Residue frames relative to the residue before (quaternion, step in Angstrom):
aa qw qx qy qz dx dy dz
X 1.0000 0.0000 0.0000 0.0000 0.00 0.00 0.00
X 0.6694 0.4908 -0.2910 0.4758 3.58 0.91 -0.96
X 0.6386 0.5337 -0.3275 0.4473 3.57 1.04 -0.78
X 0.6359 0.5189 -0.3248 0.4700 3.62 0.99 -0.80
X 0.6411 0.5195 -0.3216 0.4644 3.56 1.00 -0.82
X 0.6511 0.5201 -0.3071 0.4596 3.57 0.97 -0.89
X 0.6512 0.5041 -0.3118 0.4739 3.58 0.95 -0.86
X 0.6568 0.5036 -0.3085 0.4689 3.60 0.92 -0.88
X 0.6474 0.5152 -0.3169 0.4637 3.59 0.96 -0.83
X 0.6477 0.5141 -0.3164 0.4649 3.58 0.98 -0.82
X 0.6560 0.5073 -0.3118 0.4638 3.59 0.97 -0.80
X 0.6398 0.5203 -0.3254 0.4626 3.57 0.99 -0.75
X 0.6768 0.4703 -0.2848 0.4896 3.55 0.99 -0.79
X 0.6826 0.5092 -0.2957 0.4327 3.60 0.89 -0.90
X 0.6056 0.5892 -0.3616 0.3941 3.62 0.98 -0.73
X 0.7227 0.4265 -0.2670 0.4738 3.60 0.66 -0.99
X 0.6063 0.5500 -0.3676 0.4413 3.59 1.06 -0.63
X 0.6577 0.4975 -0.3150 0.4698 3.59 0.91 -0.87
X 0.6539 0.5033 -0.3185 0.4665 3.59 0.95 -0.83
X 0.6424 0.5161 -0.3252 0.4639 3.57 0.97 -0.81
X 0.6293 0.5254 -0.3412 0.4599 3.58 0.97 -0.78
X 0.6505 0.5087 -0.3094 0.4716 3.58 0.94 -0.85
X 0.6351 0.5228 -0.3178 0.4716 3.57 1.00 -0.85
X 0.6618 0.5051 -0.3028 0.4639 3.59 0.96 -0.86
X 0.6406 0.5098 -0.3281 0.4712 3.58 0.96 -0.81
X 0.6396 0.5167 -0.3241 0.4679 3.60 0.97 -0.82
X 0.6519 0.5050 -0.3146 0.4701 3.60 0.98 -0.80
X 0.6782 0.5109 -0.2953 0.4380 3.56 0.91 -0.93
X 0.7502 0.3738 -0.2300 0.4946 3.58 0.63 -1.06
X 0.5907 0.5720 -0.3621 0.4390 3.59 1.14 -0.56
X 0.6463 0.5167 -0.3149 0.4648 3.56 1.02 -0.78
X 0.6474 0.5053 -0.3123 0.4776 3.55 1.03 -0.78
X 0.6647 0.5011 -0.3069 0.4614 3.59 0.87 -0.92
X 0.6614 0.5118 -0.3056 0.4552 3.59 0.94 -0.88
X 0.6988 0.4859 -0.2585 0.4569 3.58 1.13 -0.64
X 0.4021 0.7688 -0.4425 0.2268 3.57 1.26 -0.31
X 0.7384 0.4146 -0.2396 0.4748 3.59 0.63 -1.06
X 0.6915 0.5029 -0.2840 0.4338 3.58 0.80 -1.04
X 0.7514 0.3865 -0.2012 0.4955 3.57 1.06 -0.74
X 0.4607 -0.7262 0.4217 0.2874 3.58 1.25 0.07
X 0.4949 0.6088 -0.4690 0.4055 3.56 1.01 0.78
X 0.2219 -0.7444 0.6113 0.1514 3.53 -1.18 0.57
X 0.2569 -0.7985 0.5330 0.1111 3.54 -0.61 1.19
X 0.4257 -0.6805 0.5457 0.2406 3.51 -1.19 0.72
X 0.4421 -0.7155 0.4679 0.2715 3.63 -0.55 1.09
X 0.6486 0.5216 -0.3193 0.4531 3.59 0.98 -0.79
X 0.6456 0.5129 -0.3128 0.4714 3.58 1.05 -0.76
X 0.6169 0.5261 -0.3381 0.4779 3.58 1.08 -0.72
X 0.6511 0.5160 -0.3096 0.4627 3.58 0.92 -0.90
X 0.6664 0.4993 -0.3020 0.4642 3.57 0.93 -0.87
X 0.6175 0.5436 -0.3349 0.4594 3.60 1.02 -0.83
X 0.6892 0.4716 -0.2728 0.4777 3.57 0.89 -0.96
X 0.6552 0.5303 -0.3159 0.4356 3.60 0.88 -0.92
X 0.6837 0.4912 -0.2815 0.4605 3.58 1.07 -0.74
X 0.7930 0.3576 -0.1450 0.4715 3.59 1.18 -0.51
X 0.7454 0.3535 -0.1936 0.5310 3.60 1.20 -0.40
X 0.4842 -0.6591 0.4931 0.2967 3.57 -0.91 0.93
X 0.5393 -0.6546 0.4195 0.3234 3.60 -0.95 0.80
X 0.7153 0.4263 -0.2620 0.4879 3.62 1.13 -0.47
X 0.4189 0.7121 -0.4592 0.3264 3.60 1.25 0.33
X 0.1936 -0.8221 0.5301 0.0760 3.57 -0.27 1.28
X 0.6603 0.5363 -0.3041 0.4288 3.60 1.18 -0.40
X 0.5087 0.6894 -0.4178 0.3023 3.59 1.15 -0.46
X 0.6979 0.4846 -0.3067 0.4290 3.60 0.73 -0.96
X 0.6289 0.5167 -0.3394 0.4715 3.59 1.04 -0.68
X 0.6594 0.4958 -0.3002 0.4789 3.57 0.95 -0.89
X 0.6265 0.5381 -0.3344 0.4540 3.58 1.01 -0.77
X 0.6616 0.5015 -0.3038 0.4675 3.58 0.91 -0.89
X 0.6424 0.5317 -0.3141 0.4539 3.55 0.96 -0.87
X 0.7006 0.4606 -0.2717 0.4723 3.57 0.84 -0.97
X 0.6455 0.5249 -0.3308 0.4454 3.58 0.93 -0.81
X 0.6737 0.4747 -0.2973 0.4820 3.59 0.90 -0.88
X 0.6527 0.5318 -0.3167 0.4369 3.59 0.96 -0.84
X 0.6779 0.4641 -0.2924 0.4896 3.58 0.88 -0.90
X 0.5988 0.5657 -0.3565 0.4409 3.59 1.05 -0.70
X 0.6672 0.4823 -0.2929 0.4863 3.57 0.98 -0.84
X 0.6208 0.5374 -0.3374 0.4604 3.58 1.03 -0.76
X 0.6457 0.5283 -0.3194 0.4495 3.59 0.93 -0.89
X 0.6300 0.5521 -0.3298 0.4353 3.59 0.97 -0.83
X 0.7597 0.3792 -0.1865 0.4942 3.58 1.08 -0.73
X 0.4562 0.6978 -0.4487 0.3219 3.62 1.22 0.11
X 0.4787 -0.5994 0.5480 0.3336 3.51 -1.21 0.57
X 0.6652 -0.5014 0.3580 0.4219 3.57 -1.22 0.34
X 0.6595 0.5139 -0.3110 0.4520 3.59 0.94 -0.87
X 0.6555 0.4980 -0.3131 0.4735 3.57 0.96 -0.83
X 0.6419 0.5172 -0.3266 0.4623 3.59 0.99 -0.77
X 0.6170 0.5359 -0.3440 0.4624 3.60 1.02 -0.76
X 0.6799 0.4806 -0.2865 0.4740 3.58 0.89 -0.95
X 0.6360 0.5342 -0.3185 0.4568 3.57 0.95 -0.92
X 0.7168 0.4578 -0.2595 0.4574 3.57 0.76 -1.02
X 0.5814 0.5644 -0.3823 0.4441 3.59 1.09 -0.60
X 0.6970 0.4533 -0.2764 0.4820 3.58 0.91 -0.87
X 0.6107 0.5426 -0.3556 0.4540 3.59 1.01 -0.73
X 0.6539 0.5013 -0.3242 0.4648 3.61 0.90 -0.83
X 0.6400 0.5186 -0.3222 0.4666 3.60 1.03 -0.77
X 0.6512 0.5086 -0.3075 0.4718 3.59 0.99 -0.85
X 0.6379 0.5281 -0.3245 0.4570 3.58 0.93 -0.90
X 0.6725 0.4757 -0.2914 0.4863 3.58 0.97 -0.82
X 0.6646 0.5276 -0.3095 0.4291 3.61 0.87 -0.95
X 0.7699 0.3340 -0.1780 0.5137 3.59 1.00 -0.79
X 0.4175 -0.7361 0.4444 0.2939 3.60 1.30 0.24
X 0.3050 0.7762 -0.4891 0.2555 3.57 0.91 0.97
X 0.5397 0.6676 -0.3859 0.3378 3.59 1.23 -0.24
X 0.4035 -0.6967 0.5418 0.2413 3.54 -1.12 0.76
X 0.5787 0.6078 -0.3665 0.4018 3.60 1.25 -0.30
């Protein structure tokens, strides 16, 4: 009985953690994708696929919706950024693109 309770408790805890990880991955790569044009970077589609494949479960049905939400949201944020904020934002985006080998160049 105690073992069943422990297994159930672990599943309850593990479910939200996996979903949160997927949400975070969508936010991370979505922000980079949304910044592509504004920051003058060109992303490699194969590198994006590899980044996602390494971080998102293949049966995750919520990832694409979360990705779209984050990409559109960051896109709107970029449109409203001051020039200084855009400079800072793009400086970090370029560093992330290089760090994760996401560039098509």
